[in-house]
C-alpha positions as CSV (number, residue, x, y, z in Angstrom):
1,M,-32.2,4.4,-29.2
2,A,-34.1,7.3,-30.8
3,A,-36.5,9.5,-28.8
4,V,-40.2,9.3,-29.6
5,A,-42.2,12.4,-30.7
6,N,-45.6,11.9,-32.2
7,L,-46.9,14.6,-34.5
8,R,-50.2,15.7,-36.1
9,I,-50.6,17.2,-39.6
10,D,-53.7,18.8,-41.1
11,Q,-54.1,17.7,-44.7
12,G,-53.8,20.6,-47.1
13,A,-52.2,23.0,-44.6
14,S,-48.6,24.1,-44.2
15,F,-46.9,22.1,-41.5
16,S,-43.9,22.9,-39.3
17,S,-42.6,21.5,-36.1
18,D,-39.4,21.9,-34.1
19,V,-38.1,18.8,-32.4
20,T,-35.2,18.8,-30.0
21,V,-32.5,16.2,-30.0
22,T,-31.5,15.4,-26.4
23,N,-29.0,13.1,-24.7
24,S,-29.8,10.5,-22.0
25,D,-29.6,13.2,-19.3
26,G,-32.3,15.2,-21.1
27,N,-29.9,18.0,-22.2
28,A,-30.0,19.4,-25.8
29,V,-27.3,17.9,-28.1
30,D,-25.0,20.4,-29.7
31,L,-25.5,19.7,-33.4
32,T,-22.7,21.9,-34.7
33,G,-21.0,20.0,-37.5
34,Y,-24.1,17.9,-38.3
35,T,-26.6,17.7,-41.1
36,T,-30.1,16.3,-40.9
37,V,-32.6,14.4,-43.0
38,S,-36.1,13.2,-42.3
39,K,-38.6,11.0,-44.0
40,M,-42.1,9.5,-43.4
41,A,-43.8,6.4,-44.8
42,K,-47.1,4.5,-44.4
43,Q,-45.3,1.7,-42.5
44,H,-41.9,0.6,-41.4
45,G,-39.9,-1.0,-44.3
46,A,-42.2,0.6,-47.0
47,S,-40.7,0.8,-50.5
48,S,-41.7,4.5,-50.9
49,S,-41.4,7.4,-48.5
50,V,-42.0,11.2,-48.4
51,T,-39.1,13.5,-47.6
52,I,-39.8,15.9,-44.8
53,S,-37.8,19.2,-45.2
54,S,-35.5,19.3,-42.2
55,A,-32.9,21.8,-41.1
56,L,-30.9,22.5,-38.0
57,A,-31.9,25.6,-36.1
58,S,-29.9,28.8,-36.8
59,D,-28.2,28.0,-33.4
60,P,-27.2,24.3,-33.7
61,T,-26.2,24.3,-30.0
62,T,-29.9,24.2,-29.1
63,G,-30.3,20.7,-30.6
64,V,-33.4,21.8,-32.5
65,V,-34.3,20.3,-35.8
66,E,-37.0,22.2,-37.8
67,L,-39.4,20.0,-39.8
68,Q,-41.6,21.4,-42.6
69,L,-44.0,20.3,-45.3
70,T,-45.8,22.6,-47.7
71,D,-49.6,22.8,-48.1
72,T,-49.2,21.0,-51.4
73,Q,-47.2,18.2,-49.9
74,T,-49.7,17.7,-47.1
75,A,-52.6,17.8,-49.6
76,N,-51.0,14.8,-51.3
77,L,-50.9,12.7,-48.1
78,D,-53.6,10.1,-47.4
79,A,-56.1,11.1,-44.7
80,P,-57.2,10.1,-42.3
81,A,-54.0,8.1,-42.0
82,R,-51.2,7.1,-39.8
83,Y,-47.5,7.4,-41.0
84,V,-44.3,6.6,-39.2
85,Y,-41.3,9.0,-39.5
86,D,-37.6,9.2,-38.6
87,V,-35.1,12.0,-38.1
88,Y,-31.5,11.3,-38.8
89,I,-28.4,13.4,-38.1
90,T,-25.1,12.9,-39.9
91,K,-21.8,13.9,-38.3
92,T,-20.0,15.7,-41.2
93,A,-16.5,14.9,-39.9
94,D,-16.8,11.1,-40.2
95,S,-20.2,10.6,-42.0
96,T,-21.7,8.7,-38.9
97,V,-25.5,8.6,-39.3
98,T,-27.7,8.3,-36.2
99,R,-31.5,8.1,-36.0
100,V,-32.3,10.5,-33.2
101,I,-36.1,10.9,-33.3
102,E,-38.9,8.6,-34.5
103,G,-42.6,8.6,-34.1
104,I,-46.1,8.5,-35.6
105,I,-47.6,11.2,-37.7
106,T,-51.4,11.3,-37.7
107,V,-52.9,13.1,-40.8
108,N,-56.2,14.8,-40.2
109,P,-58.4,15.0,-43.4
110,K,-59.4,18.3,-45.1
111,V,-63.0,19.1,-46.1
């Protein structure tokens, strides 16, 4: 089961957030040999989604995944609005995909 981390984004502003993948004991997962992908959508099962730029931290042993959206990307989001998002990791050796983080993104409107 994926961990839950809820996020807030200001529409029209650059967004970045680090989320940490942990095991059931609460320890960071060593993400050496993994890749990551993240996406958000207005609701579960939506036919369209927005890709969130995601990358492993420079030291993958920390379990940190860095999420980013540009100011242009956040300006194109509906606001005020609620989105759902998922973060997946893929084990390069055998292509096993695991959803590790999920949550709600609240978008605050710009002026």
